[in-house]
C-alpha positions as a Markdown table, in Angstrom:
| # | Residue | x | y | z |
|---|---|---|---|---|
| 1 | Met | 90.2 | 68.2 | 155.5 |
| 2 | Val | 90.2 | 72.0 | 156.1 |
| 3 | His | 90.6 | 74.4 | 153.2 |
| 4 | Lys | 92.5 | 77.6 | 153.8 |
| 5 | Val | 91.1 | 80.4 | 151.5 |
| 6 | Lys | 90.9 | 84.1 | 151.3 |
| 7 | Gly | 87.7 | 85.8 | 152.5 |
| 8 | Ala | 86.3 | 89.3 | 153.2 |
| 9 | Val | 85.6 | 89.8 | 156.9 |
| 10 | Val | 84.4 | 92.6 | 159.0 |
| 11 | Arg | 85.4 | 92.2 | 162.7 |
| 12 | Ser | 83.3 | 94.8 | 164.4 |
| 13 | Lys | 80.6 | 97.4 | 163.9 |
| 14 | Gly | 81.6 | 99.9 | 161.2 |
| 15 | Ala | 85.1 | 98.4 | 160.8 |
| 16 | Pro | 86.6 | 98.3 | 157.3 |
| 17 | Val | 86.5 | 95.0 | 155.4 |
| 18 | Thr | 89.7 | 93.1 | 155.7 |
| 19 | Leu | 90.9 | 90.2 | 153.7 |
| 20 | Glu | 91.6 | 87.3 | 156.0 |
| 21 | Thr | 92.7 | 83.6 | 155.7 |
| 22 | Ile | 89.6 | 81.6 | 156.7 |
| 23 | Leu | 89.3 | 77.9 | 157.3 |
| 24 | Val | 86.5 | 76.1 | 155.5 |
| 25 | Pro | 85.7 | 72.5 | 156.5 |
| 26 | Asp | 84.8 | 69.7 | 154.2 |
| 27 | Pro | 81.0 | 69.2 | 154.0 |
| 28 | Gly | 79.2 | 67.2 | 156.5 |
| 29 | Pro | 75.7 | 65.6 | 156.2 |
| 30 | Gly | 73.4 | 67.9 | 154.2 |
| 31 | Glu | 76.2 | 70.3 | 153.3 |
| 32 | Ala | 78.0 | 71.4 | 150.1 |
| 33 | Leu | 81.4 | 73.0 | 149.5 |
| 34 | Val | 81.2 | 75.6 | 146.7 |
| 35 | Asp | 84.0 | 77.3 | 144.8 |
| 36 | Ile | 82.8 | 80.8 | 144.4 |
| 37 | Leu | 82.9 | 82.4 | 140.9 |
| 38 | Thr | 81.1 | 85.7 | 141.5 |
| 39 | Cys | 79.3 | 87.6 | 144.3 |
| 40 | Gly | 77.4 | 90.8 | 144.1 |
| 41 | Val | 78.0 | 93.6 | 146.6 |
| 42 | Cys | 74.5 | 94.0 | 148.1 |
| 43 | His | 73.1 | 96.6 | 150.5 |
| 44 | Thr | 72.4 | 93.8 | 152.9 |
| 45 | Asp | 76.2 | 93.2 | 153.2 |
| 46 | Leu | 76.6 | 96.9 | 154.1 |
| 47 | His | 73.9 | 96.5 | 156.7 |
| 48 | Tyr | 75.9 | 93.6 | 158.2 |
| 49 | Lys | 79.0 | 95.8 | 158.3 |
| 50 | Gln | 77.1 | 98.6 | 160.0 |
| 51 | Gly | 75.7 | 96.2 | 162.7 |
| 52 | Ala | 72.2 | 96.8 | 161.4 |
| 53 | Ile | 71.3 | 93.1 | 161.1 |
| 54 | Asn | 72.7 | 91.8 | 164.4 |
| 55 | Asp | 76.0 | 92.0 | 166.4 |
| 56 | Asp | 77.3 | 88.5 | 165.8 |
| 57 | Phe | 80.7 | 89.7 | 164.6 |
| 58 | Pro | 82.9 | 88.8 | 162.9 |
| 59 | Phe | 81.0 | 88.4 | 159.7 |
| 60 | Leu | 82.1 | 86.7 | 156.5 |
| 61 | Leu | 80.3 | 88.9 | 154.0 |
| 62 | Gly | 78.7 | 88.1 | 150.7 |
| 63 | His | 75.6 | 86.2 | 149.7 |
| 64 | Glu | 74.5 | 87.1 | 146.1 |
| 65 | Ala | 76.7 | 84.5 | 144.5 |
| 66 | Thr | 77.2 | 81.8 | 142.0 |
| 67 | Gly | 79.8 | 79.0 | 142.0 |
| 68 | Val | 80.7 | 75.4 | 141.3 |
| 69 | Val | 80.0 | 72.6 | 143.8 |
| 70 | Ser | 83.4 | 71.0 | 144.6 |
| 71 | Ala | 82.2 | 68.5 | 147.2 |
| 72 | Val | 79.0 | 67.3 | 149.0 |
| 73 | Gly | 78.3 | 65.6 | 152.3 |
| 74 | Pro | 76.7 | 62.3 | 152.9 |
| 75 | Asp | 73.1 | 61.9 | 151.7 |
| 76 | Val | 73.2 | 65.0 | 149.4 |
| 77 | Thr | 71.4 | 64.1 | 146.2 |
| 78 | Gln | 70.1 | 67.4 | 144.8 |
| 79 | Val | 73.5 | 68.7 | 143.6 |
| 80 | Ala | 76.8 | 67.0 | 142.8 |
| 81 | Pro | 80.5 | 68.1 | 142.3 |
| 82 | Gly | 80.8 | 70.0 | 139.1 |
| 83 | Asp | 77.3 | 71.5 | 139.2 |
| 84 | Arg | 77.1 | 75.3 | 138.5 |
| 85 | Val | 74.8 | 76.7 | 141.2 |
| 86 | Val | 73.3 | 80.0 | 142.3 |
| 87 | Leu | 73.3 | 80.3 | 146.1 |
| 88 | Asn | 70.2 | 81.3 | 148.0 |
| 89 | Trp | 69.2 | 81.9 | 151.6 |
| 90 | Arg | 65.9 | 80.0 | 151.4 |
| 91 | Ala | 66.8 | 76.4 | 151.8 |
| 92 | Val | 63.3 | 75.1 | 152.5 |
| 93 | Cys | 63.0 | 72.5 | 155.2 |
| 94 | Gly | 59.9 | 70.6 | 153.8 |
| 95 | Glu | 58.5 | 70.1 | 157.3 |
| 96 | Cys | 57.4 | 73.5 | 158.8 |
| 97 | Arg | 53.8 | 74.6 | 158.7 |
| 98 | Ala | 54.3 | 76.7 | 155.5 |
| 99 | Cys | 55.9 | 73.7 | 153.7 |
| 100 | Ala | 53.1 | 71.4 | 155.0 |
| 101 | Lys | 50.5 | 73.8 | 153.5 |
| 102 | Gly | 52.3 | 73.6 | 150.1 |
| 103 | Gln | 53.8 | 77.1 | 150.4 |
| 104 | Pro | 57.5 | 76.4 | 150.7 |
| 105 | Gln | 58.3 | 80.0 | 149.5 |
| 106 | Tyr | 57.2 | 81.0 | 153.1 |
| 107 | Cys | 59.3 | 78.4 | 154.8 |
| 108 | Phe | 59.9 | 79.3 | 158.5 |
| 109 | Asn | 62.8 | 77.0 | 159.1 |
| 110 | Thr | 65.3 | 77.5 | 156.3 |
| 111 | His | 68.6 | 75.6 | 156.6 |
| 112 | Asn | 72.2 | 76.7 | 156.8 |
| 113 | Ala | 75.4 | 74.7 | 157.1 |
| 114 | Ala | 75.7 | 73.1 | 160.6 |
| 115 | Gln | 79.5 | 73.5 | 160.7 |
| 116 | Lys | 81.1 | 76.9 | 161.1 |
| 117 | Met | 83.8 | 78.5 | 159.1 |
| 118 | Thr | 86.5 | 80.2 | 161.2 |
| 119 | Leu | 89.5 | 82.5 | 161.3 |
| 120 | Glu | 92.9 | 80.8 | 161.6 |
| 121 | Asp | 92.9 | 81.4 | 165.4 |
| 122 | Gly | 89.6 | 79.4 | 165.7 |
| 123 | Thr | 87.2 | 82.4 | 165.9 |
| 124 | Glu | 83.9 | 81.4 | 164.5 |
| 125 | Leu | 82.6 | 83.4 | 161.6 |
| 126 | Thr | 78.9 | 84.4 | 161.0 |
| 127 | Ala | 78.2 | 83.9 | 157.4 |
| 128 | Ala | 76.1 | 86.7 | 155.9 |
| 129 | Leu | 72.6 | 85.2 | 155.3 |
| 130 | Gly | 74.1 | 81.8 | 156.0 |
| 131 | Ile | 76.2 | 82.0 | 152.9 |
| 132 | Gly | 79.5 | 84.0 | 153.3 |
| 133 | Ala | 80.4 | 84.2 | 149.6 |
| 134 | Phe | 83.1 | 86.9 | 149.5 |
| 135 | Ala | 85.5 | 84.0 | 149.7 |
| 136 | Glu | 87.2 | 81.6 | 147.4 |
| 137 | Lys | 85.2 | 78.7 | 148.9 |
| 138 | Thr | 82.2 | 78.6 | 151.2 |
| 139 | Leu | 80.2 | 76.0 | 153.0 |
| 140 | Val | 76.4 | 76.0 | 152.8 |
| 141 | Ala | 73.5 | 73.7 | 153.3 |
| 142 | Ala | 73.0 | 71.8 | 150.1 |
| 143 | Gly | 69.5 | 73.2 | 149.8 |
| 144 | Gln | 71.0 | 76.6 | 149.4 |
| 145 | Cys | 72.4 | 75.5 | 146.0 |
| 146 | Thr | 70.2 | 75.8 | 143.0 |
| 147 | Lys | 71.5 | 74.1 | 139.9 |
| 148 | Val | 71.6 | 76.3 | 136.8 |
| 149 | Asp | 72.7 | 76.5 | 133.2 |
| 150 | Pro | 76.5 | 76.4 | 133.2 |
| 151 | Asp | 76.7 | 78.5 | 130.1 |
| 152 | Ala | 75.0 | 81.6 | 131.6 |
| 153 | Asp | 77.3 | 84.5 | 132.7 |
| 154 | Pro | 77.8 | 83.9 | 136.4 |
| 155 | Ala | 78.1 | 87.6 | 137.2 |
| 156 | Ala | 74.6 | 88.2 | 135.8 |
| 157 | Val | 72.7 | 85.2 | 137.0 |
| 158 | Gly | 74.3 | 85.3 | 140.5 |
| 159 | Leu | 72.3 | 88.5 | 141.2 |
| 160 | Leu | 69.2 | 86.3 | 141.4 |
| 161 | Gly | 70.5 | 85.3 | 144.8 |
| 162 | Cys | 69.1 | 88.4 | 146.4 |
| 163 | Gly | 68.3 | 91.9 | 145.0 |
| 164 | Val | 67.2 | 91.1 | 141.4 |
| 165 | Met | 65.0 | 88.2 | 142.6 |
| 166 | Ala | 63.5 | 90.3 | 145.3 |
| 167 | Gly | 62.4 | 92.9 | 142.8 |
| 168 | Ile | 61.2 | 90.6 | 140.0 |
| 169 | Gly | 59.4 | 88.4 | 142.6 |
| 170 | Ala | 57.7 | 91.5 | 144.2 |
| 171 | Ala | 56.0 | 92.1 | 140.9 |
| 172 | Ile | 55.4 | 88.6 | 139.6 |
| 173 | Asn | 55.0 | 86.5 | 142.8 |
| 174 | Thr | 53.7 | 88.9 | 145.4 |
| 175 | Gly | 52.0 | 91.5 | 143.3 |
| 176 | Asn | 50.7 | 88.9 | 140.9 |
| 177 | Val | 51.0 | 91.4 | 138.0 |
| 178 | Lys | 49.0 | 90.2 | 135.0 |
| 179 | Arg | 48.9 | 91.1 | 131.3 |
| 180 | Gly | 47.4 | 94.5 | 130.8 |
| 181 | Asp | 47.9 | 95.7 | 134.4 |
| 182 | Ser | 49.1 | 99.1 | 135.4 |
| 183 | Val | 52.1 | 99.1 | 137.8 |
| 184 | Ala | 53.9 | 101.8 | 139.6 |
| 185 | Val | 57.3 | 101.2 | 141.3 |
| 186 | Ile | 58.4 | 103.8 | 143.9 |
| 187 | Gly | 62.2 | 103.8 | 144.3 |
| 188 | Cys | 64.4 | 102.7 | 141.4 |
| 189 | Gly | 67.5 | 101.3 | 143.0 |
| 190 | Gly | 68.5 | 97.7 | 142.2 |
| 191 | Val | 65.4 | 96.1 | 143.7 |
| 192 | Gly | 63.1 | 98.8 | 142.2 |
| 193 | Val | 64.4 | 98.5 | 138.7 |
| 194 | Ala | 64.2 | 94.7 | 139.0 |
| 195 | Ala | 60.5 | 95.2 | 139.9 |
| 196 | Val | 60.1 | 97.4 | 136.8 |
| 197 | Ala | 61.7 | 94.6 | 134.7 |
| 198 | Gly | 59.4 | 92.0 | 136.4 |
| 199 | Ala | 56.3 | 94.0 | 135.7 |
| 200 | Ala | 57.2 | 94.4 | 132.1 |
| 201 | Leu | 58.0 | 90.7 | 131.9 |
| 202 | Ala | 54.6 | 89.8 | 133.3 |
| 203 | Gly | 52.9 | 91.9 | 130.5 |
| 204 | Ala | 52.0 | 95.1 | 132.3 |
| 205 | Thr | 51.1 | 97.7 | 129.7 |
| 206 | Thr | 51.7 | 100.7 | 131.9 |
| 207 | Val | 54.8 | 100.6 | 134.1 |
| 208 | Ile | 55.5 | 103.8 | 136.0 |
| 209 | Ala | 58.9 | 104.3 | 137.6 |
| 210 | Val | 59.1 | 106.9 | 140.5 |
| 211 | Asp | 62.3 | 108.3 | 141.9 |
| 212 | Ile | 64.1 | 111.6 | 142.6 |
| 213 | Asp | 67.3 | 110.6 | 140.6 |
| 214 | Pro | 67.2 | 111.2 | 136.9 |
| 215 | Lys | 69.9 | 108.5 | 136.3 |
| 216 | Lys | 67.8 | 105.9 | 138.0 |
| 217 | Leu | 64.7 | 106.9 | 136.0 |
| 218 | Glu | 66.7 | 106.5 | 132.8 |
| 219 | Arg | 67.8 | 103.0 | 133.9 |
| 220 | Ala | 64.2 | 102.2 | 134.7 |
| 221 | Lys | 63.2 | 103.1 | 131.1 |
| 222 | Asp | 65.8 | 100.8 | 129.7 |
| 223 | Leu | 64.4 | 98.0 | 131.8 |
| 224 | Gly | 60.8 | 98.4 | 130.8 |
| 225 | Ala | 59.2 | 101.5 | 132.3 |
| 226 | Thr | 56.7 | 103.2 | 130.0 |
| 227 | His | 56.6 | 106.4 | 132.1 |
| 228 | Thr | 58.9 | 108.0 | 134.7 |
| 229 | Val | 58.0 | 110.4 | 137.5 |
| 230 | Asp | 60.5 | 112.7 | 139.3 |
| 231 | Ser | 58.9 | 112.8 | 142.7 |
| 232 | Ser | 61.1 | 115.7 | 143.8 |
| 233 | Ala | 59.3 | 117.9 | 141.2 |
| 234 | Val | 55.7 | 116.6 | 141.2 |
| 235 | Asp | 53.2 | 114.9 | 143.5 |
| 236 | Pro | 53.8 | 111.2 | 142.7 |
| 237 | Val | 50.3 | 110.1 | 143.8 |
| 238 | Glu | 48.5 | 112.6 | 141.6 |
| 239 | Thr | 50.9 | 111.9 | 138.7 |
| 240 | Ile | 50.4 | 108.1 | 138.9 |
| 241 | Arg | 46.6 | 108.7 | 138.9 |
| 242 | Glu | 46.9 | 111.0 | 135.9 |
| 243 | Leu | 48.8 | 108.3 | 134.0 |
| 244 | Thr | 46.2 | 105.6 | 134.8 |
| 245 | Gly | 43.0 | 107.4 | 133.7 |
| 246 | Gly | 42.5 | 109.1 | 137.1 |
| 247 | Phe | 42.1 | 105.8 | 139.0 |
| 248 | Gly | 45.6 | 104.8 | 140.2 |
| 249 | Ala | 47.7 | 101.7 | 139.4 |
| 250 | Asp | 46.5 | 98.1 | 139.8 |
| 251 | Val | 49.7 | 97.3 | 141.7 |
| 252 | Val | 52.0 | 99.8 | 143.4 |
| 253 | Ile | 55.4 | 98.5 | 144.7 |
| 254 | Asp | 57.3 | 100.4 | 147.4 |
| 255 | Ala | 60.9 | 99.5 | 146.9 |
| 256 | Val | 62.1 | 102.2 | 149.4 |
| 257 | Gly | 60.5 | 101.0 | 152.7 |
| 258 | Arg | 59.8 | 104.3 | 154.4 |
| 259 | Pro | 56.5 | 105.5 | 155.9 |
| 260 | Glu | 56.3 | 108.4 | 153.4 |
| 261 | Thr | 56.8 | 106.1 | 150.3 |
| 262 | Tyr | 54.4 | 103.5 | 151.7 |
| 263 | Lys | 51.7 | 106.2 | 152.1 |
| 264 | Gln | 52.3 | 107.2 | 148.5 |
| 265 | Ala | 51.9 | 103.6 | 147.4 |
| 266 | Phe | 48.7 | 103.2 | 149.4 |
| 267 | Tyr | 47.0 | 106.2 | 147.9 |
| 268 | Ala | 48.4 | 105.8 | 144.4 |
| 269 | Arg | 46.7 | 102.4 | 143.8 |
| 270 | Asp | 43.3 | 101.9 | 142.3 |
| 271 | Leu | 40.4 | 100.9 | 144.4 |
| 272 | Ala | 40.8 | 97.2 | 145.3 |
| 273 | Gly | 44.4 | 97.4 | 144.0 |
| 274 | Thr | 47.5 | 95.9 | 145.6 |
| 275 | Val | 50.3 | 97.5 | 147.5 |
| 276 | Val | 53.6 | 95.5 | 147.8 |
| 277 | Leu | 56.2 | 96.5 | 150.3 |
| 278 | Val | 59.6 | 95.1 | 149.3 |
| 279 | Gly | 61.9 | 97.9 | 150.5 |
| 280 | Val | 63.1 | 97.1 | 154.0 |
| 281 | Pro | 62.2 | 99.6 | 156.8 |
| 282 | Ser | 64.4 | 100.2 | 159.8 |
| 283 | Pro | 63.3 | 99.1 | 163.2 |
| 284 | Glu | 62.2 | 102.5 | 164.5 |
| 285 | Met | 59.9 | 103.3 | 161.6 |
| 286 | Thr | 56.1 | 103.4 | 162.3 |
| 287 | Leu | 53.1 | 103.9 | 160.0 |
| 288 | Glu | 49.9 | 105.7 | 160.6 |
| 289 | Leu | 46.9 | 105.4 | 158.2 |
| 290 | Pro | 43.2 | 106.2 | 158.7 |
| 291 | Leu | 41.6 | 102.9 | 159.3 |
| 292 | Leu | 38.6 | 104.0 | 157.3 |
| 293 | Asp | 40.8 | 104.4 | 154.3 |
| 294 | Val | 42.3 | 101.0 | 154.8 |
| 295 | Phe | 38.7 | 99.6 | 154.9 |
| 296 | Gly | 37.2 | 101.8 | 152.2 |
| 297 | Arg | 39.9 | 101.3 | 149.5 |
| 298 | Gly | 39.8 | 97.5 | 149.7 |
| 299 | Gly | 42.4 | 95.5 | 147.9 |
| 300 | Ser | 45.5 | 93.9 | 149.4 |
| 301 | Leu | 48.4 | 95.2 | 151.4 |
| 302 | Lys | 51.3 | 92.8 | 151.1 |
| 303 | Ser | 54.9 | 92.5 | 152.1 |
| 304 | Ser | 57.4 | 90.7 | 149.8 |
| 305 | Trp | 60.2 | 88.7 | 151.5 |
| 306 | Tyr | 62.8 | 87.7 | 148.9 |
| 307 | Gly | 60.2 | 88.2 | 146.2 |
| 308 | Asp | 58.2 | 85.3 | 147.7 |
| 309 | Cys | 60.5 | 83.2 | 145.5 |
| 310 | Leu | 61.1 | 79.5 | 145.5 |
| 311 | Pro | 64.7 | 79.3 | 144.1 |
| 312 | Ser | 64.3 | 75.8 | 142.7 |
| 313 | Arg | 61.3 | 77.0 | 140.7 |
| 314 | Asp | 62.2 | 80.6 | 139.9 |
| 315 | Phe | 66.0 | 80.7 | 139.2 |
| 316 | Pro | 66.0 | 78.2 | 136.3 |
| 317 | Met | 62.9 | 79.9 | 134.8 |
| 318 | Leu | 64.4 | 83.4 | 134.9 |
| 319 | Ile | 67.7 | 82.2 | 133.6 |
| 320 | Asp | 65.9 | 80.6 | 130.6 |
| 321 | Leu | 64.3 | 83.9 | 129.9 |
| 322 | Tyr | 67.7 | 85.6 | 130.2 |
| 323 | Arg | 69.2 | 83.1 | 127.7 |
| 324 | Gln | 66.3 | 83.8 | 125.4 |
| 325 | Gly | 66.9 | 87.6 | 125.5 |
| 326 | Lys | 63.6 | 88.3 | 127.3 |
| 327 | Leu | 65.2 | 89.4 | 130.6 |
| 328 | Asp | 68.3 | 91.6 | 130.6 |
| 329 | Leu | 70.2 | 90.5 | 133.6 |
| 330 | Asp | 73.4 | 91.9 | 132.1 |
| 331 | Ala | 72.0 | 95.4 | 132.7 |
| 332 | Phe | 72.2 | 95.0 | 136.4 |
| 333 | Val | 76.0 | 94.4 | 136.4 |
| 334 | Thr | 77.5 | 97.8 | 136.5 |
| 335 | Glu | 81.1 | 96.8 | 137.2 |
| 336 | Arg | 83.2 | 93.7 | 137.8 |
| 337 | Ile | 85.7 | 94.1 | 140.6 |
| 338 | Thr | 88.2 | 92.0 | 142.6 |
| 339 | Ile | 87.8 | 91.0 | 146.2 |
| 340 | Asp | 90.1 | 93.7 | 147.5 |
| 341 | Gln | 87.8 | 96.4 | 146.1 |
| 342 | Ile | 84.7 | 95.6 | 148.3 |
| 343 | Glu | 85.2 | 98.5 | 150.6 |
| 344 | Glu | 85.4 | 100.9 | 147.6 |
| 345 | Ala | 82.2 | 99.3 | 146.3 |
| 346 | Phe | 80.4 | 100.1 | 149.5 |
| 347 | Asp | 81.4 | 103.7 | 149.2 |
| 348 | Lys | 80.0 | 103.8 | 145.6 |
| 349 | Met | 76.6 | 102.7 | 146.9 |
| 350 | His | 75.8 | 106.1 | 148.3 |
| 351 | Ser | 76.2 | 107.8 | 145.0 |
| 352 | Gly | 73.4 | 105.9 | 143.3 |
| 353 | Ala | 75.5 | 105.7 | 140.2 |
| 354 | Leu | 75.5 | 101.9 | 139.9 |
| 355 | Leu | 73.2 | 98.9 | 140.3 |
| 356 | Arg | 75.7 | 96.3 | 141.2 |
| 357 | Ser | 79.4 | 95.9 | 141.7 |
| 358 | Val | 80.2 | 92.2 | 141.2 |
| 359 | Val | 83.2 | 90.5 | 142.7 |
| 360 | Glu | 84.9 | 88.0 | 140.4 |
| 361 | Leu | 86.9 | 85.4 | 142.3 |
């Protein structure tokens, strides 16, 4: 059976999002059909729209989603029809060299659905991050579904599918923030403030938020920052050092992903401290650092891909903390919109006024 549903498609580089009828097949082996409840409007979707990911147009956008499994293919046992799930783009294979070493969070061969969703004329769609959740239904690999508490607000917990998990994981998983640590986060957009929240959750006693936007710094305070730094007015490196006894922070997270901010992170950390890059640089960017400084300062320089998360481990744990009132996922939901407002939500991204617009289907 083929399901005709409404979905948000971008047909060519820079083209506006259009609502199209798309055809979604029943699940085959290892696949799941999911009725989408909510999907966050993420910068990654904007990158797809702009052709910054690849040029495999047309794209079915959307990936930061939650839904209900409506059908599964043969041999699928991890989820069943009726399960509430958060979708993820790391469906681990269990066989690659990372999985074989017991590090599935670094899986090199994550799965997507084998079948393609199409337009009515048969044109195959490329699903954003293998998900394509700006649609009433989508088809994914069953491993992309993580079963979660059905009573949790889908708009809030769905954000774990990308940006919020990336930030929290950058602090907890990649940065290994511990109780009593000092942490600085450079860049307080959605991922950055999630890193602030993650650092606070892990027990950091000094959490320094750095940005040039006062509104973002205020949000960071609401989510756990103990200090804020306006880097348009002061030297962030010197200020971070002043706030950490003159030494620098134990962990500095670059949530911007530019050479300038990475250098700030590098020099704002304590000796033997850790730098975590979670902001995504563009392909043309390069970095130059004195090699003697890299050697002499010691410590670790790490990159965080999806917060080094393992969805089956991290999503249920973080949702439990949310239900207990220890992690304010609701704070990340700035507005709830309909599927025909996605283009407008992309425009709002540039203002910095919101963390997430969430489409409710």
